[in-house]
C-alpha positions as a printed Julia matrix, in Angstrom:
244×3 Matrix{Float64}:
 -10.09   86.71  141.72
 -12.5    89.63  142.16
 -15.04   89.35  144.96
 -18.77   89.87  144.34
 -20.04   93.39  145.05
 -22.2    94.19  148.06
 -25.53   94.79  146.37
 -28.6    95.73  148.47
 -29.85   92.15  148.12
 -26.58   90.62  149.33
 -26.38   93.15  152.16
 -29.92   92.31  153.26
 -29.03   88.6   153.26
 -26.02   89.38  155.45
 -28.09   91.46  157.9
 -30.66   88.67  158.21
 -27.94   86.04  158.65
 -26.26   87.97  161.47
 -29.51   88.85  163.21
 -29.11   90.49  166.62
 -25.77   88.85  167.41
 -23.34   91.27  169.04
 -20.46   91.1   168.81
 -20.65   89.06  165.62
 -18.55   85.93  166.13
 -15.98   84.66  163.68
 -18.1    81.51  163.26
 -20.99   83.68  162.08
 -18.67   85.67  159.82
 -17.39   82.43  158.3
 -20.92   81.09  157.87
 -22.03   84.27  156.13
 -18.98   84.07  153.87
 -19.95   80.5   152.92
 -23.52   81.53  152.22
 -22.59   84.57  150.16
 -19.64   82.92  148.41
 -17.11   85.51  149.5
 -14.29   85.72  152.04
 -14.65   86.11  155.83
 -12.47   89.21  155.54
 -14.91   90.81  153.1
 -17.85   89.97  155.38
 -16.11   91.32  158.49
 -15.13   94.5   156.65
 -18.68   95.04  155.41
 -20.13   94.53  158.89
 -17.68   96.95  160.48
 -18.53   99.57  157.85
 -22.15   99.12  158.93
 -21.1    99.75  162.56
 -21.46   96.14  163.72
 -19.01   95.0   166.38
 -17.11   92.02  164.98
 -15.02   89.56  166.98
 -11.32   89.79  166.14
 -10.18   87.37  163.46
  -7.72   85.61  165.76
 -10.23   85.14  168.56
 -11.14   81.65  167.38
  -9.69   79.52  164.64
 -12.29   78.75  162.01
 -12.39   75.24  160.65
 -12.78   75.03  156.9
 -14.78   72.2   155.34
 -12.85   69.56  153.48
 -14.34   68.15  150.29
 -15.12   64.93  152.16
 -16.9    66.8   154.95
 -18.91   68.83  152.48
 -20.0    65.68  150.65
 -20.87   63.98  153.95
 -22.96   66.98  155.0
 -24.74   67.04  151.65
 -25.54   63.32  151.89
 -26.8    63.7   155.46
 -29.11   66.6   154.62
 -30.45   65.0   151.45
 -31.05   61.7   153.28
 -33.0    63.39  156.09
 -35.18   66.03  154.42
 -37.0    68.19  156.94
 -35.82   66.08  159.88
 -33.3    68.36  161.58
 -32.76   72.05  162.29
 -29.39   73.76  161.76
 -28.67   73.48  165.47
 -29.52   69.77  165.5
 -27.39   69.1   162.43
 -24.48   70.95  164.07
 -24.69   68.65  167.09
 -24.76   65.49  164.99
 -22.24   66.44  162.3
 -18.52   65.82  163.0
 -19.14   65.59  166.77
 -20.23   69.22  166.95
 -17.06   70.59  165.36
 -19.0    73.25  163.43
 -21.35   75.86  164.85
 -25.0    76.14  163.77
 -24.15   79.37  161.92
 -21.32   77.65  160.08
 -23.61   74.76  159.15
 -26.3    77.2   158.02
 -23.86   79.06  155.81
 -22.53   75.89  154.2
 -26.02   74.47  153.57
 -27.14   77.81  152.14
 -24.18   77.81  149.76
 -25.12   74.27  148.68
 -28.73   75.43  148.08
 -30.16   72.8   150.39
 -32.01   75.07  152.8
 -35.4    73.65  151.77
 -34.31   70.31  153.27
 -33.66   71.78  156.74
 -36.33   71.74  159.42
 -37.41   75.2   160.47
 -36.48   76.06  164.04
 -39.39   76.8   166.38
 -40.15   80.5   166.3
 -41.31   82.58  169.23
 -44.65   84.31  168.94
 -44.42   86.64  166.01
 -44.02   90.25  167.07
 -44.08   92.96  164.44
 -40.8    94.87  164.72
 -42.19   98.07  163.22
 -45.79   99.24  163.17
 -47.31  100.44  159.89
 -47.17  103.98  161.3
 -43.45  103.65  162.04
 -42.78  102.27  158.57
 -44.61  105.27  157.12
 -42.42  107.61  159.17
 -39.24  105.85  157.96
 -40.34  106.02  154.32
 -41.27  109.7   154.62
 -38.02  110.65  156.37
 -35.92  108.75  153.82
 -37.76  110.45  150.97
 -37.09  113.78  152.69
 -33.37  113.0   152.78
 -33.03  112.38  156.52
 -29.88  110.73  157.83
 -30.0   107.28  159.44
 -29.18  108.77  162.86
 -32.12  111.19  162.65
 -34.52  108.39  161.77
 -33.16  106.22  164.59
 -33.58  109.08  167.07
 -37.12  109.84  165.89
 -38.22  106.24  166.41
 -35.97  105.47  169.41
 -34.24  102.63  167.51
 -30.63  101.73  166.87
 -28.86  102.77  163.68
 -28.38   99.1   162.71
 -32.09   98.41  163.2
 -33.07  101.33  160.96
 -30.55  100.27  158.34
 -31.91   96.71  158.34
 -35.48   97.97  157.99
 -34.44  100.32  155.19
 -32.91   97.37  153.34
 -36.22   95.52  153.58
 -38.1    98.57  152.31
 -35.64   98.94  149.45
 -36.08   95.28  148.52
 -39.86   95.77  148.58
 -39.39   98.84  146.34
 -41.11  101.08  148.9
 -38.07  103.37  148.85
 -35.72  104.06  145.95
 -32.45  104.45  147.86
 -30.83  103.74  151.2
 -30.56  106.58  153.73
 -27.02  107.82  154.31
 -25.21  108.0   157.63
 -24.14  111.45  158.82
 -21.28  110.33  161.06
 -19.05  107.32  160.47
 -16.59  105.59  162.77
 -13.69  106.83  160.67
 -14.85  110.4   161.17
 -15.11  109.85  164.89
 -11.54  108.56  164.99
 -10.31  111.58  163.03
 -12.2   113.93  165.37
 -10.67  112.2   168.38
  -7.2   112.99  167.07
  -8.14  116.59  166.29
  -9.56  117.06  169.77
  -6.11  116.45  171.26
  -5.06  119.82  169.88
  -1.33  120.54  169.63
   0.49  117.19  169.35
   4.04  118.54  169.59
   4.47  117.55  173.24
   2.71  114.19  172.95
   4.36  110.86  172.15
   2.92  108.28  169.78
   2.22  106.02  172.76
   0.3   108.77  174.57
  -1.78  109.55  171.49
  -2.52  105.84  170.94
  -3.78  105.51  174.5
  -5.87  108.67  174.24
  -7.7   107.7   171.04
  -7.66  103.92  171.66
  -5.64  102.92  168.62
  -2.39  101.01  168.16
   0.87  102.93  167.94
   1.26  101.7   164.38
  -2.19  103.04  163.56
  -1.33  106.41  165.08
   1.85  106.65  163.02
  -0.15  105.92  159.87
  -2.7   108.6   160.74
  -0.02  111.18  161.51
   1.82  110.49  158.28
  -1.32  110.49  156.14
  -2.4   113.84  157.6
   1.09  115.34  157.74
   1.07  115.89  161.51
   4.03  115.83  163.88
   4.3   114.78  167.52
   7.29  114.62  169.87
   8.65  111.34  168.52
   7.15  111.06  165.01
   7.49  113.53  162.17
   4.49  112.75  160.03
   4.93  115.88  157.9
   8.45  114.91  156.85
   7.47  111.32  156.13
   4.48  112.45  154.06
   6.74  114.76  152.05
   9.26  111.99  151.43
   6.51  109.63  150.29
   5.19  112.27  147.9
   8.68  112.86  146.47
   9.27  109.14  145.99
   5.98  108.85  144.1
   6.94  111.57  141.61
């Protein structure tokens, strides 16, 4: 089964669902997956590509909803319209077995959000001033990278990306700004910065660039590099020959 694509609208929904949570918990990942009708793996992958820190998948076991639980939740929400917030429902439902984010995701997927009581909001504070929004729009139209915009406004890359999504949705910009440097590039640079790898072991390289030994072997093979105990060039050549 093919998964739905990450359109700007779906991405914006994900950003709003996650909010300022960092690292993003597996409960939140699962809730977002419920809401967006995709898999937790797809959500986690998308978040990591957007430079969010995501809790490891095995950090907490996520409880899936049974059909009976889903029906019970639906009945509860429909029988108490506007009476409870997500957090309150989470406390009352199944003895608190599901987090508020998980409950929110499930209710969103069931299209019952209008029946949930809005949580009290702190005093509204405008995140960006009209002047800052104008700067963002101008810099995006001029082709500026996300990092440059973030530096100009003293904001985080994720914050600028979230604001850009809102501007795109409002049709105030025609495209999302691109990111100049990605995490994958940083990892590749870290390996290159080690210089000559001939006298280094896989274990030493893994420790230096903070990756697993298996990950280092994959990188060496993909790039045809050789260290003291792993001949990535030979393995890459063998793989190429086998593919012919």
